[in-house]
N, C-alpha and C positions, 0 to 999 in steps of 0.2 A: 515551149514551142510544140505544135501538134506534130504527130508522127509524119503526116504528109509533108509539112514544111521542112523537116529535117533532111529530106531527100531532094530539096530544090536548091540549086546553087544560089549563092548570094546575088550574083548578077541578075538571075531571073526573078528573084524575089523583089529586088529593087525596081526593075523595069515594070513589073506588074503593078506595084503600088504607086509609082510615079504616074503611070498611065491612069489609074483610078483618080488620083488627085487632080491631074490635068483635065480629064474629061468631065469631072464634077465641077470645074470652074474654081478650084481652090488654089490654083497657082497659074502662072503665065508661061509662055514659051521659054522665056529665059530665067524665070524665077524658081526658087526652091531647090533643095538638095536633100538627098537621103544617103545614109551610110549604114553599114553593118560591120562590126568587128568580129572576126572569127576566132576559133580556139587557139590559133597560132599568134594572135595579136596583130594580124594583117587587117587593114581597113579597106573595105570595098565601098566606093563612093561614086556618086554621079559626076559626070565631067562638067567642066566650065564651058559656057556659051554654046551648048548643044541643044537643039530643039527638043523640049520635053514632050511634044506631041508625037514624035517619031523615034524616041529613044529605043535602042536595041541593046540586048545583053552584051554584045561585043563592044558597046560604047562605055561600059562601066569600067572604072579605073581601080586598080589595086595598089594601095600604098603599103609596102611591106613594113614590118616592124622596125627594120633598120633604115627606113626612109626612102628606099628604092621605089620608084614609080613604074608600074607596069601597065601599059595601055597605049592607045593611039591618040589620046587627048590629054589635056591638063586636068588635074583634079579640080573640083569645085573651088571657087575663090574663098568659100567659107570653110574650107577644110580645117583651118587652124582651130576653129571653135569645136568642131567635131572631135578632133584629137584631144583638145583640152578637157572636154567632157568625159571622154573615155578614161583619161588619166585620173580625173577627179572621182569618177564613179565606176569602179570595176563591175558593179552589178548591172550596169546599162550596156546592152549589146547592140542596140540600134538607135538611130537618131533621125528624126524628120524635122526639117526646117522649111517653112513655106510662108506665103503671104495671102492666106485666105481672107476674103474681103471683110467678113464680120469681125474676125480677130484683129485685123489691121485697124478696123474702126475703133476697137477698144484701145489699141496701142497708140493711136494718134490723139485720143482724148485722155490717155494715160490712166486707164482704169483696168481692173481685172474682172472678168465675168464671174458672177456668183454661180457656181455649179449646183447649188441647192435649188436651181430652177426646175430640174427634173430628177426623178427618184434615184436612178442608178449612177448619175454623173459624178457625185461626190466620191464614190468608191473607184470608179474608172479613172478619173483624172487626178485624184488626190489634191492636196493644197497647191495653189498656183503661185509661182514666183514671178518676180519682175526685175528685168535687167535694164538699167539705164542706157541711153544711147551711146554708142561708140561707132567709129568708122567701120563700115562693112568690110570684111576680109582682114581686119587688123588683129594683131596679137592681143591688143587691149580688149577688143570685143570678146575674144576667146576667154580672157581672164575674167571679165565681168560675168559672163554666162556660167563659166565653171564655178565661180564663187557661189552663184545661186544654186547650182546643182549640188554643191557640197552641203547645203543646208537641208538636203533630203528631197527637194522638189524633183518631179519628173516632167513638169510642164511649166514653161516660162513664157510670159509676155515680154517681147522685145520692144522697148520704147521706140515709137516711130519707125517700126521695121516689120514686125510680124510675130511669129511664134516659133519656138523650138521645143521638141518633146522627145523624151527617151523612153525606152522600154526594154523588157527582158528579151524580146526579139522584135522583129519588124511588125508582126501582126499586133503585138501588144502596143507598140508605139503608134500604129495607125488607128487602133481603137481609141486611144487617148486623144489623138489629133482630131479625128472625126467627131468624137463626142464633145470636145471642147468647142469646136467650131459650131456644132449644132446648138449648144447652150448659148453661144454668142448671138447666133441668128434668131433664136427664139426670143431672147431678151429684146433685141432690136425690133423685131416685127411686133412683139407684144406691146412695146412702148409706143407704137404708132396708133394702137387702138384702145389702149388703157394703161393700167399700171401693173407691171409684173408682180406677182406674189411668189414668195420663196418658201420652200419647206424648211422647217426647223430640223436641226440635227436629230431631235427626239422623234419627229415624225418619220424620218428616214430610217432610224434605228428600229422603230416599231415595225416598219414595213419589212425590214430584213429579218426581224425576229419571228414574224408571223408566216414566213414562207413555209409551205407545207412540207412535212417530212416525205421522204422518198416512198413512192407506192411500191407494192411487191413486184418481183420479177416473174415473168412467165418461165416455165420449165423449157419449153421449146417454142419456136416461132416459124410459121409458114409464110412463104412469100409468093403467092400466086400472081399471075400476070396482071390482074386488075389492081392489085396492091402496088406492084412495081410501077405501074403507070401513074398512080397517084403520087408516089414518091418523086418521080421525075417532074410532075406538074408543080409540086411544092417547091422544089429546087429552082425551077425555071422562074417562078413568080418571085421568090426571095431574091434571086440574082437581078431580076428586072427592077424590083423595088429599090435595091441598093444603087443600081446604075442611074435611076431617075431621081435619087434623093428623097425617096419616100420611106426609106428604112436606113438605119445606120448600123455599123458593124457591131455595136455593143447592145442593141435592143431590137427586138422584132420577133414575133411568133406567128407562124402560119400553120393552120391545120385543115384537114379534110375528113369528113365522115367517110368511113369505108363500108362496114356492114352493120346494120342496127345502130347501136351506140358505140361501136368500136371505131377508132379513128387513127389517123397518122398525124404527127405533130413534129415541128422543128425542135432541135435540142437546145439545152441551156449551155452557157459558158463557151460559146463558139462564135468566132468572127463570122457574121452572116455572109460576107463576101465569099468565104471559103467553103460554105456548106455543100455537101455532095449527097447523092442518093443514100449511101450507106450510113449517113449521119442521122437521117430521119428516124423517128422513134414510133414504133407501133404500140398502140394502147388497146388492149383487148380484154374484155371482162374485168376492167378496173386494174389490170396489171400492165407493166411496161416490158418492152422488149429487153431481153437479158443483156446486161453489160452496158446499157445506155442510160443517159440521164435526160429525160424530156424537159421541155420548157417549164419554168416555175409557175407559169399560168395554166398548166395542164388541167388543174382542177376546175378552173373557170370554163374552159372549153368543154370539159366533160359534162358539167351541169347544164350548160347551154344546149348541148346536143340532146340531152335527156329531156329537157323542158320544151324544146322547140324543134319538132320533127321536120319542119320545112327548112331549117338551117343545115346546110351541108358543107359549108366552109366558113372559116373565121380568120381574119387578119387583125392582129394587134401590133401597132407600130407607133413610131414617133415621126411625124412629118412636120416641118418647121412652121408652116402657116396655120395648120390646124392646131398645133400646140400653142401658138401665140394666143389663141382663144382660151385654151385650157389653163395657161399660166396667168391670164388676166381675169379669168372667170367671166368673160364677155360672151353674151349670146351670139351664136353664129346663125344669122338669118339666111337660109339658102334660097330665098325667093329672089335670086339674082337673075337667072335665065331659066327658061322652061325646063331644060334638061336637069338642072340641079334639083328643082323641086320634085319633078317626076321621079327621079331616082332616090332621093334622100328624104323627102317629106320634111321632117324636122330633125335637128341634131341636138340631143340633150347633153348637158354637162353634168357629170356626176361628181360628187364630193370625193376628195382624196381620202382613201381608207375604205370606201365602199367596195373596193376590189380585194379587200383582205378576206382570207378564208373564214374569218369569224363572222363575216356578213354573207354567208352562202345564199341567203334568201333575199339578197338585195335586188333592186330594180335591174341591175346588170344581167343577172342570171334568169330572172323570172320571165321577162318579156323580150320579145325579139325586136331589137333595134337594128335598122339597117346601118346606122352610124351613131356612135356616141363618143363623147370625149370624157376621159377621166382626168380630173384636175392634176396638173404637174406630173402626169404619169404616161398616158398613152391615148391613142384613138383606137376604137374597136369597130370593125366593119364586118357585117355578116351577110351571107347570101347563099344562093344555090350553087351554081358552078363557080369554081375558084376564079376563073378569068372574069366573070361577072362581078365578083366581090372586089377584085383588084380594080376593075373599072369604077366601081362605086368609090373606092379610095381615091382614085385619080380625080374624079368629079368633085369630091368633097374638098380635096386639097386645092384644086383650081378655083373653086368657089371661095374658099378662105383667102387665097392669094389675091383674087380680084377685089375682095372687100378691103384687105389690108392696103393694097396699092391704091385703091380708089379713095381711101380715107383722106388723103391730102388734097383731093380735088373738090370734095364737098360731101354732104350727107347722102348716104345710100338711099335710093328710091326703089323699094322692092316692087315686085309684081303684086298688084292689088287683089283683094278678095274675089272680085268678079272674074279676073283673069285666072286665078287659081281654080275657081269652080269650073271654068271652061276646060282647064287641063284635066281636072278630076273626071269630068264627064267623057272627054274624048279618049283618055288613056286608062279609064276605069281604075284609078288609084284611090 
């Protein structure tokens, strides 16, 4: 758990995360429940039959170790399986159960999503268990789920029900939950336009092995006003991207050029929802701010800034509709509406591995692409102002979504060459 979270009461942690889940459409007013077990063995849990869209810290229930219930509501009807999991797995300190649509889709066709669909998911989620159907709220359901957790799983698909995930703290459980749902959505959307391709374990291990070693630290770091402004801008965009489903807690890098080739970049190994100004890392003269660990993609951003003086901001993220093209290796034709082509021109798809540091002279770093997709890894957007770059990301994701959704209606009819030429002349692109 981060130092920040240690000083936040379990009630507040739970209401913050259930609010994220509800507003992102990953549970309903009545569905889902979250719990935390504290150092005393007391379990803090969401109440039964209380609106998830307006839950307050005062609504959270405490079930004491001796079974005493403290609070103004009844504990969640699914409390029995929370208790059973904690008894089976002392290493798990928080649990999330919800009915996110994509994972429910897998549960009703009785399949488990393959997390090798994107690079980091295998390590975030771990192997996925499967619990056969039992009556909701029953002791038997708790027994079945606990038996799966005893096998070492931290994520379970519940047959015809949803999913349940555990973590070392609530932030860890939420990262696992959001990442698994993202994998499920990407597979489903990709299946509408093509055939999803999965990474091999060897490819994922090669990616992990090539991650660059830590760059040297600065002796001292200055924080002038213009630098602080850029930090705040980065945090604002990261938060916005998370809220709009354009970034997930386990993946996403945002950077801004500061002076010359010096820049600011988001950190690694941090829940993106929780990022704050002091977490942003300054990179100056090829060195990092003392005591901080920048994104593992820092080297890519550094080379792009050096090679492309007009690029002043970069976003690398995973958004579900764009990644559906990346996992199926399907060409994304952005000649959908005039705005899409004007902003994006064409979106290239780069081979998985071209973003490894061993390929520093790859197409990714040599030429300035407004938008490109790296197979099974990420989408990269570059621009001048950070808000403009974020707008390009939104336009790209909306274009991808329109094509995926339109696929069931018929073949896409793009803007023709004459219409593109008219746009080129009018907007000088």
